[in-house]
C-alpha positions as a Markdown table, in Angstrom:
| # | Residue | x | y | z |
|---|---|---|---|---|
| 1 | Met | -44.2 | 10.3 | 30.9 |
| 2 | Gln | -41.2 | 9.6 | 28.7 |
| 3 | Lys | -39.6 | 12.7 | 27.1 |
| 4 | Gln | -40.0 | 13.0 | 23.4 |
| 5 | Ile | -36.7 | 12.8 | 21.5 |
| 6 | Asn | -36.1 | 15.5 | 18.9 |
| 7 | Pro | -32.7 | 14.7 | 17.3 |
| 8 | Lys | -30.7 | 17.8 | 16.5 |
| 9 | Leu | -27.0 | 18.6 | 16.2 |
| 10 | Thr | -25.6 | 22.1 | 17.0 |
| 11 | Leu | -21.9 | 22.7 | 16.3 |
| 12 | Val | -20.6 | 25.4 | 18.7 |
| 13 | Gly | -17.3 | 27.1 | 18.4 |
| 14 | Ala | -15.8 | 27.4 | 21.9 |
| 15 | Gly | -13.2 | 30.0 | 21.0 |
| 16 | Pro | -9.4 | 29.9 | 21.5 |
| 17 | Gly | -9.4 | 28.6 | 25.1 |
| 18 | Asp | -10.4 | 31.5 | 27.4 |
| 19 | Ala | -13.9 | 30.5 | 28.6 |
| 20 | Glu | -15.0 | 34.1 | 28.4 |
| 21 | Leu | -14.4 | 34.2 | 24.6 |
| 22 | Ile | -17.4 | 31.9 | 23.7 |
| 23 | Thr | -20.3 | 33.7 | 22.2 |
| 24 | Leu | -23.6 | 34.4 | 23.9 |
| 25 | Lys | -25.3 | 32.2 | 21.3 |
| 26 | Gly | -22.9 | 29.4 | 22.2 |
| 27 | Ile | -23.8 | 29.7 | 25.8 |
| 28 | Lys | -27.5 | 29.5 | 25.0 |
| 29 | Ala | -26.9 | 26.3 | 22.9 |
| 30 | Leu | -25.1 | 24.7 | 25.9 |
| 31 | Arg | -28.0 | 25.5 | 28.2 |
| 32 | Ala | -30.4 | 23.9 | 25.7 |
| 33 | Ala | -28.2 | 20.7 | 25.2 |
| 34 | Asp | -29.4 | 17.2 | 26.0 |
| 35 | Val | -25.8 | 15.9 | 25.6 |
| 36 | Ile | -22.4 | 17.5 | 24.9 |
| 37 | Leu | -19.5 | 16.1 | 22.9 |
| 38 | Tyr | -16.4 | 18.2 | 23.5 |
| 39 | Asp | -12.9 | 18.4 | 22.1 |
| 40 | Ala | -9.5 | 18.4 | 23.8 |
| 41 | Leu | -8.9 | 22.1 | 23.3 |
| 42 | Val | -12.2 | 23.1 | 24.8 |
| 43 | Asn | -12.1 | 24.8 | 28.2 |
| 44 | Lys | -14.0 | 22.5 | 30.6 |
| 45 | Glu | -15.4 | 25.6 | 32.5 |
| 46 | Leu | -17.8 | 25.9 | 29.6 |
| 47 | Leu | -19.5 | 22.6 | 30.6 |
| 48 | Glu | -20.8 | 24.4 | 33.7 |
| 49 | Tyr | -23.3 | 26.2 | 31.4 |
| 50 | Ala | -25.1 | 22.9 | 30.7 |
| 51 | Asp | -28.0 | 21.8 | 32.8 |
| 52 | Asp | -26.6 | 18.5 | 34.3 |
| 53 | Val | -26.5 | 16.6 | 31.0 |
| 54 | Pro | -24.0 | 14.0 | 29.9 |
| 55 | Ala | -20.7 | 15.4 | 28.6 |
| 56 | Ile | -18.6 | 13.1 | 26.5 |
| 57 | Phe | -14.9 | 13.7 | 25.7 |
| 58 | Val | -14.0 | 13.0 | 22.1 |
| 59 | Gly | -10.8 | 15.0 | 21.9 |
| 60 | Lys | -8.0 | 14.6 | 19.5 |
| 61 | Arg | -4.4 | 15.9 | 19.8 |
| 62 | Ala | -1.4 | 15.4 | 17.6 |
| 63 | Gly | -0.6 | 11.7 | 17.7 |
| 64 | Asn | -3.3 | 10.9 | 20.3 |
| 65 | His | -6.8 | 10.4 | 19.0 |
| 66 | Glu | -9.3 | 9.5 | 21.7 |
| 67 | Leu | -11.8 | 8.6 | 19.0 |
| 68 | Pro | -11.3 | 8.6 | 15.2 |
| 69 | Gln | -13.4 | 11.0 | 13.2 |
| 70 | Glu | -15.6 | 8.2 | 11.8 |
| 71 | Gly | -16.4 | 7.2 | 15.3 |
| 72 | Ile | -17.2 | 10.7 | 16.3 |
| 73 | Asn | -19.6 | 11.0 | 13.4 |
| 74 | Glu | -21.4 | 7.8 | 14.4 |
| 75 | Leu | -21.5 | 8.9 | 18.1 |
| 76 | Ile | -23.1 | 12.2 | 17.1 |
| 77 | Val | -25.9 | 10.3 | 15.3 |
| 78 | Gln | -26.3 | 7.8 | 18.1 |
| 79 | Ser | -26.4 | 10.5 | 20.7 |
| 80 | Ala | -29.0 | 12.6 | 18.8 |
| 81 | Leu | -31.3 | 9.5 | 18.5 |
| 82 | Thr | -30.8 | 8.6 | 22.2 |
| 83 | Tyr | -30.8 | 12.0 | 23.9 |
| 84 | Gly | -32.1 | 14.6 | 21.4 |
| 85 | His | -30.1 | 17.8 | 21.1 |
| 86 | Val | -26.4 | 17.2 | 20.7 |
| 87 | Val | -24.1 | 20.1 | 21.2 |
| 88 | Arg | -20.8 | 19.4 | 19.5 |
| 89 | Leu | -18.4 | 21.8 | 21.3 |
| 90 | Lys | -15.3 | 22.4 | 19.3 |
| 91 | Gly | -12.2 | 24.6 | 19.9 |
| 92 | Gly | -11.9 | 27.8 | 18.0 |
| 93 | Asp | -14.4 | 27.9 | 15.1 |
| 94 | Pro | -15.9 | 24.6 | 13.9 |
| 95 | Phe | -15.3 | 25.3 | 10.2 |
| 96 | Val | -11.6 | 26.3 | 10.5 |
| 97 | Phe | -9.7 | 23.0 | 10.4 |
| 98 | Gly | -12.3 | 21.6 | 12.8 |
| 99 | Arg | -13.9 | 19.1 | 10.4 |
| 100 | Gly | -17.2 | 20.5 | 11.5 |
| 101 | His | -18.7 | 20.4 | 8.0 |
| 102 | Glu | -18.0 | 16.7 | 7.8 |
| 103 | Glu | -20.0 | 16.2 | 11.0 |
| 104 | Ile | -22.8 | 18.3 | 9.7 |
| 105 | Glu | -23.0 | 16.4 | 6.4 |
| 106 | Tyr | -23.0 | 13.0 | 8.2 |
| 107 | Ala | -25.8 | 14.1 | 10.6 |
| 108 | Gln | -27.9 | 15.5 | 7.7 |
| 109 | Ala | -27.4 | 12.3 | 5.8 |
| 110 | His | -29.1 | 10.5 | 8.7 |
| 111 | Gly | -32.0 | 12.9 | 8.7 |
| 112 | Ile | -30.9 | 15.0 | 11.7 |
| 113 | Glu | -31.6 | 18.7 | 12.0 |
| 114 | Thr | -28.4 | 20.8 | 12.2 |
| 115 | Ala | -27.2 | 24.2 | 13.2 |
| 116 | Val | -23.9 | 26.1 | 13.5 |
| 117 | Val | -22.8 | 28.6 | 16.1 |
| 118 | Pro | -19.6 | 30.3 | 14.8 |
| 119 | Gly | -16.7 | 30.6 | 17.3 |
| 120 | Ile | -13.8 | 33.0 | 17.6 |
| 121 | Ser | -11.0 | 31.3 | 15.6 |
| 122 | Ser | -7.7 | 31.0 | 17.4 |
| 123 | Ser | -6.0 | 31.9 | 14.1 |
| 124 | Ile | -7.2 | 35.4 | 14.6 |
| 125 | Ala | -7.7 | 35.8 | 18.3 |
| 126 | Val | -4.4 | 34.4 | 19.5 |
| 127 | Pro | -2.1 | 36.8 | 17.5 |
| 128 | Glu | -4.5 | 39.7 | 18.3 |
| 129 | Leu | -4.3 | 39.0 | 22.1 |
| 130 | Gln | -0.5 | 39.4 | 21.7 |
| 131 | Ser | -1.1 | 42.7 | 19.9 |
| 132 | Ile | 0.1 | 41.3 | 16.6 |
| 133 | Pro | -2.1 | 42.7 | 13.8 |
| 134 | Leu | -2.7 | 40.3 | 11.0 |
| 135 | Thr | -3.0 | 43.2 | 8.5 |
| 136 | Arg | -1.5 | 46.6 | 8.8 |
| 137 | Arg | -1.5 | 49.4 | 6.2 |
| 138 | Gly | 1.7 | 49.5 | 4.3 |
| 139 | Val | 2.9 | 46.2 | 5.8 |
| 140 | Ser | 0.5 | 43.4 | 5.1 |
| 141 | Glu | -2.6 | 43.6 | 2.9 |
| 142 | Ser | -3.9 | 40.1 | 3.6 |
| 143 | Phe | -3.5 | 37.1 | 5.8 |
| 144 | Trp | -3.5 | 33.3 | 5.1 |
| 145 | Val | -4.7 | 30.7 | 7.6 |
| 146 | Leu | -3.0 | 27.4 | 6.8 |
| 147 | Thr | -2.6 | 23.9 | 8.3 |
| 148 | Gly | 0.9 | 22.8 | 9.1 |
| 149 | Thr | 0.0 | 19.2 | 8.3 |
| 150 | Thr | -2.3 | 17.7 | 5.6 |
| 151 | Arg | -4.3 | 14.5 | 6.1 |
| 152 | Ala | -1.3 | 12.6 | 4.5 |
| 153 | Gly | 1.0 | 14.1 | 7.1 |
| 154 | Gln | 2.8 | 16.3 | 4.6 |
| 155 | Leu | 3.2 | 20.1 | 4.4 |
| 156 | Ser | 0.4 | 21.8 | 2.6 |
| 157 | Ala | 1.4 | 22.9 | -0.9 |
| 158 | Asp | -0.1 | 26.3 | -0.1 |
| 159 | Leu | 2.9 | 26.9 | 2.2 |
| 160 | Gln | 5.1 | 27.1 | -0.9 |
| 161 | Leu | 2.9 | 30.0 | -2.1 |
| 162 | Ala | 2.7 | 31.6 | 1.3 |
| 163 | Ala | 6.5 | 31.6 | 1.5 |
| 164 | Gln | 6.6 | 33.8 | -1.6 |
| 165 | Ser | 3.9 | 36.2 | -0.5 |
| 166 | Asn | 3.9 | 39.3 | 1.6 |
| 167 | Ala | 0.8 | 38.1 | 3.3 |
| 168 | Thr | 0.8 | 37.2 | 7.0 |
| 169 | Ala | 0.8 | 33.5 | 7.4 |
| 170 | Ile | -1.0 | 32.0 | 10.4 |
| 171 | Ile | -0.2 | 28.3 | 10.6 |
| 172 | Leu | -2.2 | 25.9 | 12.8 |
| 173 | Met | -1.1 | 22.4 | 13.9 |
| 174 | Gly | 2.4 | 23.1 | 12.6 |
| 175 | Val | 4.9 | 23.3 | 15.5 |
| 176 | His | 6.3 | 19.8 | 14.9 |
| 177 | Lys | 6.8 | 20.8 | 11.2 |
| 178 | Leu | 8.5 | 24.1 | 12.1 |
| 179 | Ala | 11.9 | 23.2 | 10.7 |
| 180 | Glu | 10.3 | 22.2 | 7.4 |
| 181 | Ile | 8.2 | 25.3 | 7.2 |
| 182 | Thr | 11.1 | 27.6 | 7.8 |
| 183 | Ala | 13.1 | 25.7 | 5.2 |
| 184 | Leu | 10.5 | 26.8 | 2.6 |
| 185 | Tyr | 11.0 | 30.4 | 3.6 |
| 186 | Arg | 14.8 | 30.1 | 3.6 |
| 187 | Ala | 14.6 | 28.7 | 0.1 |
| 188 | His | 13.0 | 31.9 | -1.0 |
| 189 | Gly | 15.6 | 34.1 | 0.8 |
| 190 | Arg | 13.2 | 35.1 | 3.6 |
| 191 | Cys | 15.6 | 34.3 | 6.5 |
| 192 | Ser | 15.1 | 37.5 | 8.4 |
| 193 | Leu | 11.3 | 37.5 | 8.3 |
| 194 | Pro | 10.0 | 37.7 | 11.9 |
| 195 | Val | 8.2 | 34.7 | 13.4 |
| 196 | Ala | 6.1 | 34.3 | 16.5 |
| 197 | Val | 5.2 | 31.0 | 18.0 |
| 198 | Ile | 2.4 | 31.3 | 20.6 |
| 199 | Gln | 1.6 | 28.3 | 22.9 |
| 200 | Asn | -1.7 | 27.9 | 24.8 |
| 201 | Gly | -3.1 | 31.1 | 23.4 |
| 202 | Ser | -5.6 | 33.1 | 25.5 |
| 203 | Leu | -4.9 | 30.9 | 28.6 |
| 204 | Pro | -3.1 | 31.8 | 31.8 |
| 205 | Thr | -0.3 | 29.4 | 30.6 |
| 206 | Glu | 0.2 | 31.3 | 27.3 |
| 207 | Arg | 3.8 | 31.7 | 26.2 |
| 208 | Ile | 5.3 | 33.4 | 23.2 |
| 209 | Val | 8.7 | 33.4 | 21.5 |
| 210 | Val | 9.7 | 35.7 | 18.7 |
| 211 | Ala | 12.7 | 35.3 | 16.4 |
| 212 | Glu | 13.6 | 35.2 | 12.7 |
| 213 | Val | 12.9 | 32.4 | 10.2 |
| 214 | Asp | 16.6 | 31.6 | 10.5 |
| 215 | Thr | 16.6 | 31.2 | 14.2 |
| 216 | Ile | 13.1 | 30.4 | 15.4 |
| 217 | Val | 13.6 | 26.6 | 15.5 |
| 218 | Asp | 16.5 | 26.9 | 17.9 |
| 219 | Val | 14.5 | 29.4 | 20.1 |
| 220 | Val | 11.4 | 27.1 | 20.2 |
| 221 | Gln | 13.6 | 24.2 | 21.2 |
| 222 | Arg | 15.5 | 26.1 | 23.8 |
| 223 | Glu | 12.3 | 27.5 | 25.4 |
| 224 | Asn | 10.5 | 24.2 | 25.2 |
| 225 | Ile | 7.5 | 25.5 | 23.3 |
| 226 | Gly | 5.2 | 22.8 | 22.1 |
| 227 | Ala | 1.6 | 22.1 | 20.9 |
| 228 | Pro | -0.9 | 23.5 | 21.0 |
| 229 | Ala | 0.6 | 26.5 | 19.4 |
| 230 | Ile | 0.1 | 28.9 | 16.5 |
| 231 | Ile | 2.9 | 30.1 | 14.2 |
| 232 | Val | 2.7 | 33.6 | 12.8 |
| 233 | Ile | 5.1 | 34.6 | 10.0 |
| 234 | Gly | 5.3 | 38.0 | 8.5 |
| 235 | Glu | 6.4 | 41.6 | 8.9 |
| 236 | Val | 3.5 | 42.4 | 11.2 |
| 237 | Val | 5.3 | 40.3 | 13.9 |
| 238 | Arg | 7.9 | 43.1 | 14.0 |
| 239 | Thr | 5.3 | 45.2 | 15.9 |
| 240 | His | 5.5 | 42.9 | 18.9 |
| 241 | Pro | 7.6 | 44.3 | 21.8 |
| 242 | Ala | 9.7 | 41.1 | 21.9 |
| 243 | Ala | 10.7 | 41.6 | 18.3 |
| 244 | Gln | 11.7 | 45.2 | 19.0 |
| 245 | Leu | 13.7 | 44.1 | 22.0 |
| 246 | Arg | 15.5 | 41.5 | 20.0 |
| 247 | Glu | 16.2 | 44.2 | 17.3 |
| 248 | Leu | 15.4 | 41.9 | 14.4 |
| 249 | Val | 17.2 | 43.2 | 11.4 |
| 250 | Ala | 17.3 | 42.1 | 7.7 |
| 251 | Ala | 20.0 | 39.6 | 6.9 |
| 252 | Glu | 20.8 | 37.4 | 3.9 |
| 253 | Cys | 20.3 | 33.7 | 4.1 |
| 254 | Lys | 23.4 | 31.8 | 5.1 |
């Protein structure tokens, strides 16, 4: 007897990379999946939770899109109609620069039931795993999560505001724009503000460099730090042991 197809889409946040940082609800969704569509930053160990169902890679990295977003949207609908329950496994949290809401809207427009399982966002988890607090009494009263690159390939206008704020700035997808980002902070006289760049956060290959706005670009190039990486800018970075070892001190912009 042929299995009845009940089309459904569940967006699941896979967390920052460490397979153990997915939620219990995310694991339950994987076990109930009829097909999985997963991204580049998803730890493939998570696919082992699924019960021998098709797993399709639809990952995107900077400058290398396996499948454009429009194609992913169409594949979600086709997969739901063909298999039933689609689990869309996305790195971090699906609604934090993950285009998850676009996928939900597209599926709903085609009459497909949808659900969301939040994930641990790398914007919070990766600094935390390096013992960098995003807020600290008397140091930072808020934090901003920003994209380093807009859809047009430009810096977000919000970075201009962040460079004038005392808030901690966590910038995703911005390593290749680091020189432009630090130039904004320099323009506002923030040359000595500490910066951390964390590559492959939460994974065994994780690396971190810490310097000042004035010098971080040179340090990143020297240490060959690249994507995927998160940039953290703010006084809270001064709490990291590497910042203390470097004896970061206030200095005027040159």
